[in-house]
KEMAR-397702 format. One record per residue (C-alpha): residue number from 1; residue in three letters; x, z, y. Coordinates in Angstrom, 2 decimals, always signed. Example, Ala and Ser with C-alpha at 12.3 -4.5 7.8 and 13.67 -1.06 7.14 Angstrom:
% KEMAR-397702
nr 1&rest ALA&X +12.30&Z +7.80&Y -4.50 .
nr 2&rest SER&X +13.67&Z +7.14&Y -1.06 .
This chain:
% KEMAR-397702
nr 1&rest MET&X -20.60&Z -14.08&Y -9.14 .
nr 2&rest ILE&X -19.39&Z -12.28&Y -6.71 .
nr 3&rest SER&X -16.41&Z -10.10&Y -6.32 .
nr 4&rest PHE&X -15.35&Z -6.43&Y -5.56 .
nr 5&rest GLU&X -12.53&Z -6.69&Y -7.75 .
nr 6&rest CYS&X -9.52&Z -6.30&Y -5.13 .
nr 7&rest ASP&X -8.67&Z -7.16&Y -1.69 .
nr 8&rest TYR&X -6.51&Z -9.88&Y -2.61 .
nr 9&rest ASN&X -8.35&Z -12.40&Y -4.69 .
nr 10&rest ASN&X -8.92&Z -14.53&Y -1.44 .
nr 11&rest GLY&X -6.94&Z -16.65&Y +0.36 .
nr 12&rest ALA&X -5.61&Z -15.68&Y +3.71 .
nr 13&rest HIS&X -8.07&Z -14.75&Y +6.63 .
nr 14&rest PRO&X -9.15&Z -17.51&Y +8.51 .
nr 15&rest ARG&X -7.26&Z -16.88&Y +12.11 .
nr 16&rest VAL&X -4.18&Z -16.25&Y +9.55 .
nr 17&rest MET&X -4.50&Z -19.62&Y +7.69 .
nr 18&rest GLN&X -5.20&Z -21.38&Y +11.01 .
nr 19&rest ARG&X -2.00&Z -20.56&Y +12.27 .
nr 20&rest LEU&X -0.28&Z -21.51&Y +9.07 .
nr 21&rest VAL&X -2.01&Z -25.04&Y +9.63 .
nr 22&rest ASP&X -1.05&Z -25.31&Y +13.45 .
nr 23&rest THR&X +2.47&Z -24.75&Y +12.84 .
nr 24&rest ASN&X +2.67&Z -26.63&Y +9.77 .
nr 25&rest ALA&X +4.26&Z -29.98&Y +11.29 .
nr 26&rest GLU&X +6.87&Z -27.83&Y +13.38 .
nr 27&rest GLN&X +10.64&Z -27.65&Y +12.12 .
nr 28&rest THR&X +12.21&Z -24.06&Y +12.34 .
nr 29&rest LEU&X +14.90&Z -22.38&Y +11.50 .
nr 30&rest THR&X +15.17&Z -21.15&Y +8.13 .
nr 31&rest TYR&X +15.70&Z -17.81&Y +5.88 .
nr 32&rest GLY&X +13.39&Z -15.77&Y +8.68 .
nr 33&rest PHE&X +15.48&Z -16.59&Y +11.75 .
nr 34&rest ASP&X +13.05&Z -18.76&Y +13.16 .
nr 35&rest HIS&X +11.04&Z -17.59&Y +16.22 .
nr 36&rest TYR&X +7.53&Z -16.75&Y +14.85 .
nr 37&rest SER&X +9.58&Z -14.52&Y +12.46 .
nr 38&rest GLU&X +10.93&Z -12.87&Y +15.35 .
nr 39&rest ARG&X +7.97&Z -12.66&Y +17.09 .
nr 40&rest ALA&X +6.28&Z -11.11&Y +14.79 .
nr 41&rest LYS&X +9.37&Z -8.44&Y +14.32 .
nr 42&rest GLU&X +8.79&Z -7.71&Y +18.32 .
nr 43&rest LYS&X +5.07&Z -7.01&Y +17.93 .
nr 44&rest ILE&X +5.51&Z -4.83&Y +14.90 .
nr 45&rest ARG&X +7.86&Z -2.80&Y +16.76 .
nr 46&rest GLN&X +5.60&Z -2.51&Y +19.78 .
nr 47&rest ALA&X +2.51&Z -1.61&Y +17.20 .
nr 48&rest CYS&X +4.99&Z +0.93&Y +15.95 .
nr 49&rest GLY&X +6.06&Z +2.21&Y +19.11 .
nr 50&rest CYS&X +9.41&Z +2.02&Y +18.02 .
nr 51&rest ASP&X +11.55&Z +0.15&Y +19.81 .
nr 52&rest GLU&X +14.69&Z +0.78&Y +17.35 .
nr 53&rest ALA&X +12.90&Z -0.18&Y +14.58 .
nr 54&rest GLN&X +14.32&Z -2.81&Y +12.01 .
nr 55&rest VAL&X +12.03&Z -5.30&Y +10.65 .
nr 56&rest PHE&X +12.38&Z -7.29&Y +7.84 .
nr 57&rest LEU&X +10.08&Z -9.62&Y +6.26 .
nr 58&rest LEU&X +9.06&Z -10.00&Y +2.52 .
nr 59&rest THR&X +6.76&Z -11.48&Y +0.07 .
nr 60&rest GLY&X +5.08&Z -8.97&Y -2.30 .
nr 61&rest GLY&X +4.77&Z -5.21&Y -2.74 .
nr 62&rest THR&X +6.69&Z -4.76&Y -6.05 .
nr 63&rest GLN&X +9.58&Z -6.98&Y -4.60 .
nr 64&rest THR&X +9.48&Z -4.80&Y -1.73 .
nr 65&rest ASN&X +9.87&Z -1.38&Y -3.40 .
nr 66&rest ALA&X +12.16&Z -2.41&Y -5.70 .
nr 67&rest THR&X +14.64&Z -4.10&Y -2.64 .
nr 68&rest VAL&X +13.94&Z -0.92&Y -0.77 .
nr 69&rest ILE&X +14.05&Z +1.48&Y -2.99 .
nr 70&rest ASP&X +17.55&Z +0.27&Y -4.52 .
nr 71&rest GLY&X +18.87&Z -0.83&Y -1.32 .
nr 72&rest VAL&X +18.80&Z +2.58&Y -0.01 .
nr 73&rest LEU&X +19.63&Z +4.82&Y -2.81 .
nr 74&rest ARG&X +23.07&Z +5.27&Y -4.06 .
nr 75&rest SER&X +23.56&Z +4.07&Y -7.79 .
nr 76&rest TYR&X +23.34&Z +7.26&Y -9.57 .
nr 77&rest GLU&X +20.09&Z +8.54&Y -7.35 .
nr 78&rest ALA&X +16.55&Z +8.30&Y -8.19 .
nr 79&rest VAL&X +13.59&Z +8.11&Y -6.59 .
nr 80&rest ILE&X +10.51&Z +11.12&Y -6.54 .
nr 81&rest ALA&X +6.83&Z +10.16&Y -6.54 .
nr 82&rest VAL&X +3.53&Z +11.39&Y -8.59 .
nr 83&rest GLU&X +2.43&Z +10.74&Y -11.83 .
nr 84&rest SER&X -0.16&Z +8.31&Y -10.54 .
nr 85&rest GLY&X +2.17&Z +6.56&Y -8.04 .
nr 86&rest HIS&X +2.40&Z +2.81&Y -7.91 .
nr 87&rest ILE&X +5.97&Z +2.67&Y -8.77 .
nr 88&rest ASN&X +5.70&Z +4.61&Y -11.93 .
nr 89&rest ILE&X +2.66&Z +2.83&Y -13.19 .
nr 90&rest HIS&X +1.76&Z -0.66&Y -12.12 .
nr 91&rest GLU&X +5.15&Z -2.08&Y -11.54 .
nr 92&rest ALA&X +6.53&Z -2.70&Y -15.07 .
nr 93&rest GLY&X +9.60&Z -0.58&Y -14.64 .
nr 94&rest ALA&X +10.93&Z -2.47&Y -11.76 .
nr 95&rest ILE&X +12.47&Z +0.28&Y -10.48 .
nr 96&rest GLU&X +14.16&Z +1.35&Y -13.26 .
nr 97&rest MET&X +15.33&Z -1.85&Y -14.36 .
nr 98&rest SER&X +18.05&Z -1.46&Y -10.86 .
nr 99&rest GLY&X +19.17&Z +1.52&Y -12.69 .
nr 100&rest HIS&X +17.00&Z +3.87&Y -10.28 .
nr 101&rest ARG&X +15.08&Z +6.70&Y -12.48 .
nr 102&rest VAL&X +11.45&Z +7.56&Y -11.23 .
nr 103&rest ILE&X +10.60&Z +11.38&Y -11.49 .
nr 104&rest ALA&X +7.40&Z +11.79&Y -11.55 .
nr 105&rest LEU&X +5.59&Z +15.14&Y -10.41 .
nr 106&rest LYS&X +2.24&Z +16.37&Y -10.72 .
nr 107&rest GLY&X -0.07&Z +15.12&Y -8.06 .
nr 108&rest GLU&X -3.43&Z +16.19&Y -6.55 .
nr 109&rest ASN&X -5.98&Z +13.54&Y -6.20 .
nr 110&rest GLY&X -3.13&Z +11.18&Y -6.06 .
nr 111&rest LYS&X -1.27&Z +12.86&Y -3.53 .
nr 112&rest LEU&X +2.25&Z +14.78&Y -3.35 .
nr 113&rest SER&X +2.11&Z +18.18&Y -2.03 .
nr 114&rest ALA&X +5.12&Z +19.65&Y -0.07 .
nr 115&rest ALA&X +4.58&Z +22.65&Y -2.17 .
nr 116&rest THR&X +5.25&Z +20.93&Y -5.11 .
nr 117&rest LEU&X +8.23&Z +18.85&Y -3.87 .
nr 118&rest ARG&X +9.82&Z +21.96&Y -2.87 .
nr 119&rest SER&X +9.38&Z +23.83&Y -5.63 .
nr 120&rest TYR&X +11.31&Z +20.83&Y -7.93 .
nr 121&rest MET&X +14.25&Z +20.32&Y -5.70 .
nr 122&rest GLN&X +14.91&Z +24.49&Y -5.68 .
nr 123&rest TRP&X +14.54&Z +23.97&Y -9.34 .
nr 124&rest PHE&X +17.06&Z +21.01&Y -9.35 .
nr 125&rest GLU&X +19.66&Z +22.83&Y -6.88 .
nr 126&rest ALA&X +19.35&Z +26.04&Y -9.09 .
nr 127&rest ASP&X +20.25&Z +24.20&Y -12.61 .
nr 128&rest GLU&X +23.72&Z +24.68&Y -12.99 .
nr 129&rest SER&X +24.05&Z +21.51&Y -15.07 .
nr 130&rest ARG&X +22.45&Z +19.52&Y -12.29 .
nr 131&rest ASP&X +25.22&Z +17.20&Y -12.28 .
nr 132&rest HIS&X +24.14&Z +15.85&Y -15.33 .
nr 133&rest LEU&X +20.66&Z +14.84&Y -14.28 .
nr 134&rest ALA&X +19.39&Z +11.88&Y -12.22 .
nr 135&rest GLN&X +19.93&Z +13.03&Y -8.62 .
nr 136&rest PRO&X +16.96&Z +12.82&Y -6.24 .
nr 137&rest GLY&X +17.63&Z +10.94&Y -3.41 .
nr 138&rest MET&X +14.43&Z +9.69&Y -2.12 .
nr 139&rest VAL&X +10.84&Z +10.56&Y -2.33 .
nr 140&rest TYR&X +7.95&Z +7.63&Y -2.46 .
nr 141&rest ILE&X +4.41&Z +8.06&Y -1.44 .
nr 142&rest SER&X +1.68&Z +6.06&Y -0.79 .
nr 143&rest PHE&X -0.40&Z +5.57&Y +2.03 .
nr 144&rest PRO&X -3.26&Z +5.17&Y +1.23 .
nr 145&rest THR&X -2.55&Z +6.37&Y -2.71 .
nr 146&rest GLU&X -3.08&Z +4.76&Y -5.64 .
nr 147&rest LEU&X -6.66&Z +6.41&Y -5.80 .
nr 148&rest GLY&X -7.70&Z +5.48&Y -2.40 .
nr 149&rest THR&X -6.86&Z +9.03&Y -0.70 .
nr 150&rest ILE&X -5.13&Z +9.51&Y +2.26 .
nr 151&rest TYR&X -2.70&Z +12.21&Y +3.57 .
nr 152&rest THR&X -3.45&Z +14.56&Y +6.35 .
nr 153&rest ALA&X -1.03&Z +14.44&Y +9.24 .
nr 154&rest ALA&X -0.14&Z +18.19&Y +8.41 .
nr 155&rest GLU&X +0.15&Z +17.02&Y +4.56 .
nr 156&rest LEU&X +2.73&Z +14.37&Y +5.67 .
nr 157&rest GLU&X +4.47&Z +16.33&Y +8.01 .
nr 158&rest ALA&X +5.08&Z +19.26&Y +5.52 .
nr 159&rest ILE&X +6.55&Z +16.47&Y +3.09 .
nr 160&rest TYR&X +8.99&Z +15.28&Y +5.94 .
nr 161&rest ASP&X +9.99&Z +18.69&Y +6.50 .
nr 162&rest VAL&X +11.20&Z +19.26&Y +2.71 .
nr 163&rest CYS&X +12.35&Z +15.90&Y +2.65 .
nr 164&rest ARG&X +14.85&Z +16.77&Y +5.83 .
nr 165&rest GLN&X +15.66&Z +20.34&Y +4.30 .
nr 166&rest PHE&X +16.91&Z +18.76&Y +1.21 .
nr 167&rest ARG&X +18.38&Z +15.35&Y +2.71 .
nr 168&rest LEU&X +15.84&Z +13.15&Y +0.92 .
nr 169&rest HIS&X +14.89&Z +10.12&Y +2.55 .
nr 170&rest LEU&X +10.82&Z +9.73&Y +2.75 .
nr 171&rest TYR&X +9.68&Z +6.12&Y +2.12 .
nr 172&rest ILE&X +5.78&Z +5.07&Y +2.61 .
nr 173&rest ASP&X +4.29&Z +2.08&Y +0.49 .
nr 174&rest GLY&X +1.75&Z +0.87&Y +2.94 .
nr 175&rest ALA&X +0.38&Z -1.90&Y +0.67 .
nr 176&rest ARG&X -2.80&Z -1.24&Y +1.97 .
nr 177&rest MET&X -1.89&Z +0.74&Y +5.33 .
nr 178&rest GLY&X -4.32&Z -0.89&Y +7.75 .
nr 179&rest TYR&X -7.14&Z +0.33&Y +5.52 .
nr 180&rest GLY&X -5.70&Z +4.08&Y +5.45 .
nr 181&rest LEU&X -5.26&Z +4.25&Y +9.15 .
nr 182&rest ALA&X -8.76&Z +2.92&Y +9.73 .
nr 183&rest ALA&X -10.23&Z +5.64&Y +7.37 .
nr 184&rest SER&X -7.89&Z +8.36&Y +9.07 .
nr 185&rest HIS&X -10.10&Z +9.34&Y +11.97 .
nr 186&rest GLY&X -7.30&Z +9.58&Y +14.30 .
nr 187&rest ASP&X -5.44&Z +12.28&Y +12.23 .
nr 188&rest VAL&X -2.49&Z +9.68&Y +11.69 .
nr 189&rest SER&X -1.56&Z +6.40&Y +13.47 .
nr 190&rest LEU&X +1.37&Z +3.68&Y +12.87 .
nr 191&rest PRO&X +3.55&Z +5.38&Y +15.72 .
nr 192&rest TRP&X +2.96&Z +8.93&Y +14.09 .
nr 193&rest LEU&X +4.34&Z +8.03&Y +10.44 .
nr 194&rest CYS&X +6.89&Z +6.06&Y +12.10 .
nr 195&rest GLN&X +8.07&Z +9.36&Y +13.48 .
nr 196&rest HIS&X +7.80&Z +11.12&Y +10.09 .
nr 197&rest CYS&X +9.21&Z +8.87&Y +7.61 .
nr 198&rest ASP&X +12.63&Z +6.76&Y +6.80 .
nr 199&rest VAL&X +11.36&Z +3.77&Y +6.00 .
nr 200&rest LEU&X +7.89&Z +2.30&Y +5.67 .
nr 201&rest TYR&X +6.33&Z -1.03&Y +4.73 .
nr 202&rest ILE&X +3.05&Z -2.61&Y +6.35 .
nr 203&rest GLY&X +1.19&Z -4.59&Y +3.89 .
nr 204&rest GLY&X +0.07&Z -7.80&Y +4.52 .
nr 205&rest THR&X -0.98&Z -9.38&Y +0.88 .
nr 206&rest LYS&X -3.83&Z -7.17&Y +1.03 .
nr 207&rest VAL&X -4.75&Z -6.92&Y +4.62 .
nr 208&rest GLY&X -5.33&Z -10.56&Y +5.21 .
nr 209&rest ALA&X -2.30&Z -12.30&Y +4.53 .
nr 210&rest LEU&X -1.74&Z -15.00&Y +2.22 .
nr 211&rest CYS&X +1.44&Z -13.16&Y +1.14 .
nr 212&rest GLY&X +3.75&Z -10.80&Y +3.07 .
nr 213&rest GLU&X +4.98&Z -7.37&Y +3.47 .
nr 214&rest ALA&X +6.85&Z -5.98&Y +6.27 .
nr 215&rest VAL&X +9.39&Z -3.17&Y +5.96 .
nr 216&rest VAL&X +10.37&Z -1.05&Y +9.00 .
nr 217&rest PHE&X +13.25&Z +1.24&Y +8.91 .
nr 218&rest THR&X +11.80&Z +3.59&Y +11.62 .
nr 219&rest HIS&X +15.30&Z +4.88&Y +13.38 .
nr 220&rest GLY&X +17.50&Z +2.07&Y +13.17 .
nr 221&rest ASN&X +18.33&Z +2.96&Y +9.60 .
nr 222&rest ALA&X +18.64&Z +0.33&Y +7.45 .
nr 223&rest PRO&X +21.10&Z +0.27&Y +4.88 .
nr 224&rest GLU&X +24.26&Z -2.00&Y +5.90 .
nr 225&rest ARG&X +23.80&Z -5.92&Y +4.83 .
nr 226&rest PHE&X +20.22&Z -4.92&Y +3.63 .
nr 227&rest PHE&X +19.64&Z -9.06&Y +4.09 .
nr 228&rest SER&X +22.30&Z -9.68&Y +1.36 .
nr 229&rest ILE&X +20.69&Z -6.76&Y -0.54 .
nr 230&rest MET&X +17.09&Z -8.82&Y -0.11 .
nr 231&rest LYS&X +19.44&Z -11.95&Y -1.24 .
nr 232&rest ARG&X +20.41&Z -10.29&Y -4.23 .
nr 233&rest HIS&X +16.60&Z -9.14&Y -5.58 .
nr 234&rest GLY&X +15.74&Z -12.62&Y -4.73 .
nr 235&rest ALA&X +13.41&Z -11.41&Y -1.95 .
nr 236&rest VAL&X +14.70&Z -14.00&Y +0.88 .
nr 237&rest LEU&X +12.36&Z -17.04&Y +1.37 .
nr 238&rest ALA&X +13.86&Z -20.04&Y +2.74 .
nr 239&rest LYS&X +11.03&Z -20.73&Y +4.40 .
nr 240&rest GLY&X +10.88&Z -17.51&Y +6.18 .
nr 241&rest ARG&X +8.66&Z -18.50&Y +8.16 .
nr 242&rest LEU&X +5.51&Z -18.34&Y +5.81 .
nr 243&rest THR&X +5.92&Z -14.55&Y +6.59 .
nr 244&rest GLY&X +6.61&Z -14.59&Y +9.99 .
nr 245&rest VAL&X +4.04&Z -16.81&Y +10.96 .
nr 246&rest GLN&X +1.14&Z -14.74&Y +9.07 .
nr 247&rest PHE&X +2.43&Z -11.55&Y +10.62 .
nr 248&rest ASP&X +2.74&Z -13.07&Y +14.26 .
nr 249&rest ALA&X -0.81&Z -13.49&Y +13.63 .
nr 250&rest LEU&X -2.26&Z -10.25&Y +12.22 .
nr 251&rest PHE&X -0.47&Z -8.36&Y +15.05 .
nr 252&rest THR&X -2.14&Z -10.65&Y +17.56 .
nr 253&rest ASP&X -5.16&Z -9.47&Y +19.37 .
nr 254&rest ASN&X -5.44&Z -6.44&Y +17.15 .
nr 255&rest LEU&X -5.89&Z -8.42&Y +13.98 .
nr 256&rest TYR&X -4.66&Z -6.61&Y +11.67 .
nr 257&rest PHE&X -6.59&Z -3.35&Y +12.84 .
nr 258&rest ASP&X -9.95&Z -4.97&Y +13.04 .
nr 259&rest ILE&X -9.54&Z -6.40&Y +9.23 .
nr 260&rest SER&X -8.75&Z -2.90&Y +8.33 .
nr 261&rest GLU&X -11.57&Z -1.50&Y +10.49 .
nr 262&rest HIS&X -14.20&Z -4.02&Y +8.97 .
nr 263&rest ALA&X -13.45&Z -3.28&Y +4.95 .
nr 264&rest ILE&X -13.74&Z +0.24&Y +5.76 .
nr 265&rest ASN&X -16.94&Z -0.03&Y +6.85 .
nr 266&rest MET&X -17.97&Z -2.52&Y +4.25 .
nr 267&rest ALA&X -16.62&Z +0.48&Y +1.94 .
nr 268&rest ARG&X -18.69&Z +3.17&Y +3.88 .
nr 269&rest LYS&X -21.94&Z +0.83&Y +2.76 .
nr 270&rest LEU&X -20.66&Z +0.37&Y -0.78 .
nr 271&rest LYS&X -20.48&Z +3.96&Y -1.37 .
nr 272&rest ASP&X -24.01&Z +4.46&Y +0.29 .
nr 273&rest LEU&X -25.10&Z +2.05&Y -2.44 .
nr 274&rest LEU&X -23.36&Z +3.08&Y -5.49 .
nr 275&rest ARG&X -24.67&Z +6.49&Y -4.64 .
nr 276&rest ARG&X -28.21&Z +5.77&Y -3.98 .
nr 277&rest HIS&X -28.14&Z +4.15&Y -7.48 .
nr 278&rest GLY&X -26.85&Z +7.56&Y -8.89 .
nr 279&rest MET&X -23.57&Z +6.62&Y -9.42 .
nr 280&rest ARG&X -20.63&Z +9.23&Y -9.92 .
nr 281&rest PHE&X -17.80&Z +9.12&Y -7.84 .
nr 282&rest PHE&X -14.60&Z +9.66&Y -10.17 .
nr 283&rest ILE&X -12.71&Z +10.44&Y -6.74 .
nr 284&rest ASP&X -13.79&Z +11.13&Y -3.16 .
nr 285&rest SER&X -12.10&Z +8.17&Y -1.28 .
nr 286&rest PRO&X -12.72&Z +7.60&Y +2.46 .
nr 287&rest THR&X -10.42&Z +3.98&Y +2.10 .
nr 288&rest ASN&X -11.68&Z +0.68&Y +0.90 .
nr 289&rest GLN&X -11.56&Z +1.14&Y -2.93 .
nr 290&rest GLN&X -14.28&Z +3.26&Y -4.42 .
nr 291&rest PHE&X -13.80&Z +4.73&Y -8.13 .
nr 292&rest VAL&X -17.28&Z +5.30&Y -10.19 .
nr 293&rest ILE&X -18.07&Z +6.83&Y -13.56 .
nr 294&rest MET&X -20.33&Z +3.67&Y -14.87 .
nr 295&rest ASP&X -22.48&Z +3.90&Y -18.02 .
nr 296&rest ASN&X -20.99&Z +1.40&Y -20.44 .
nr 297&rest SER&X -23.65&Z -0.31&Y -21.21 .
nr 298&rest ILE&X -24.51&Z -0.94&Y -17.34 .
nr 299&rest MET&X -21.12&Z -1.95&Y -17.01 .
nr 300&rest HIS&X -21.25&Z -4.52&Y -19.38 .
nr 301&rest THR&X -24.17&Z -6.18&Y -17.99 .
nr 302&rest LEU&X -23.20&Z -5.75&Y -14.26 .
nr 303&rest GLU&X -19.65&Z -7.03&Y -14.97 .
nr 304&rest LYS&X -21.60&Z -10.72&Y -16.22 .
nr 305&rest HIS&X -22.45&Z -11.00&Y -12.37 .
nr 306&rest VAL&X -20.05&Z -8.84&Y -10.64 .
nr 307&rest LEU&X -16.17&Z -8.77&Y -10.60 .
nr 308&rest PHE&X -14.81&Z -5.30&Y -10.61 .
nr 309&rest THR&X -11.90&Z -3.22&Y -12.42 .
nr 310&rest HIS&X -12.00&Z -1.32&Y -15.43 .
nr 311&rest TRP&X -9.51&Z +1.22&Y -14.06 .
nr 312&rest GLU&X -9.75&Z +4.00&Y -17.09 .
nr 313&rest PRO&X -11.88&Z +5.53&Y -19.85 .
nr 314&rest PHE&X -13.77&Z +8.32&Y -18.66 .
nr 315&rest ASP&X -15.36&Z +9.44&Y -22.30 .
nr 316&rest SER&X -16.70&Z +7.43&Y -25.18 .
nr 317&rest GLN&X -19.84&Z +6.51&Y -23.39 .
nr 318&rest HIS&X -18.51&Z +5.94&Y -19.54 .
nr 319&rest THR&X -15.26&Z +4.27&Y -17.98 .
nr 320&rest VAL&X -14.34&Z +4.51&Y -14.50 .
nr 321&rest CYS&X -14.85&Z +1.11&Y -12.40 .
nr 322&rest ARG&X -13.10&Z +0.23&Y -9.36 .
nr 323&rest PHE&X -14.92&Z -1.59&Y -6.41 .
nr 324&rest VAL&X -12.84&Z -2.75&Y -3.35 .
nr 325&rest THR&X -13.61&Z -4.31&Y -0.26 .
nr 326&rest SER&X -11.73&Z -6.34&Y +1.94 .
nr 327&rest TRP&X -11.82&Z -8.82&Y +5.46 .
nr 328&rest ALA&X -13.63&Z -11.26&Y +3.01 .
nr 329&rest THR&X -16.62&Z -8.61&Y +2.37 .
nr 330&rest THR&X -19.82&Z -9.74&Y +3.85 .
nr 331&rest ASP&X -23.27&Z -7.87&Y +4.21 .
nr 332&rest GLU&X -24.74&Z -10.65&Y +2.03 .
nr 333&rest ASP&X -22.20&Z -9.50&Y -1.07 .
nr 334&rest LEU&X -23.62&Z -5.93&Y -0.55 .
nr 335&rest GLN&X -27.11&Z -7.16&Y -0.76 .
nr 336&rest THR&X -26.45&Z -8.97&Y -3.77 .
nr 337&rest LEU&X -25.17&Z -6.07&Y -5.73 .
nr 338&rest ALA&X -27.78&Z -4.09&Y -4.32 .
nr 339&rest SER&X -30.33&Z -6.36&Y -6.22 .
nr 340&rest LEU&X -28.10&Z -6.40&Y -9.03 .
nr 341&rest LEU&X -28.25&Z -2.53&Y -9.37 .
nr 342&rest GLU&X -32.02&Z -2.27&Y -8.72 .
nr 343&rest GLN&X -32.40&Z -4.71&Y -11.74 .
nr 344&rest TYR&X -30.15&Z -2.91&Y -14.02 .
nr 345&rest ALA&X -29.23&Z +0.51&Y -12.96 .
nr 346&rest PRO&X -32.66&Z +1.97&Y -11.22 .
């Protein structure tokens, strides 16, 4: 069985795991105040080109989104996202559980447009009964999006301009940020992102770590006592060095970016392979997630040998399926898939 199911069903990248093994016998400070966590935070600030950034290490994506959004917003405020946004469809109401409504707007290929955002905010401000509505306080986007697409620098800059015009925080979910950066062809860099948002997180879980996400408040603008907010959300590890050691490894010798580049290279080969076997693509994704429209009979045969995700029905005879590459994807995996497709989808 080979797997293209997701980018987090392996353990950690060998270099990350080796650092955990090498440091296992050490005794350090707890709750993220250890020297590994401090060193990781400094390396992240350097990678972000942002000396004033405040960095916090958490363990998982849903936990991170819920903690950041609840920490930044006032009790009566809501967060804006596209309908396909991760917080709207794949987090089991975690945001709403903390009392914040998700205002879902129409997206295009998984992306929010500045025009759609401006139109909504103009409608909101013109409504005389707006005090009876959930008050928009934040815009949430992900880079890459839930559908593997990426924003251009111009698109992001336009969104941030609207956010500043209407006094909205811009938050970027970077669960797969490395893959977005590797696929952007230089249009967007990590330092550039930090200058065009208020808070983002750099995903580790899906980019080579055993677990872990690094929240970056880009302008020294973390909410007061954010550590206590994390604690309330169950987002503080007693053994905080677990995430510190991993991010220290990921941001040493360019590992985070090398992992991302490898997955993108594998995804390009995967895309070519699927195209050669007549697969239609549901969306044109430049990142490590590839979505194909597969005949159900081929899908049911192929899934006996390959792990992949049934994303959504396309019609009565076809299903949208997702194939994902990661640091662990090999050319041998692709060759095995090619052999199977030659047999079942000639």
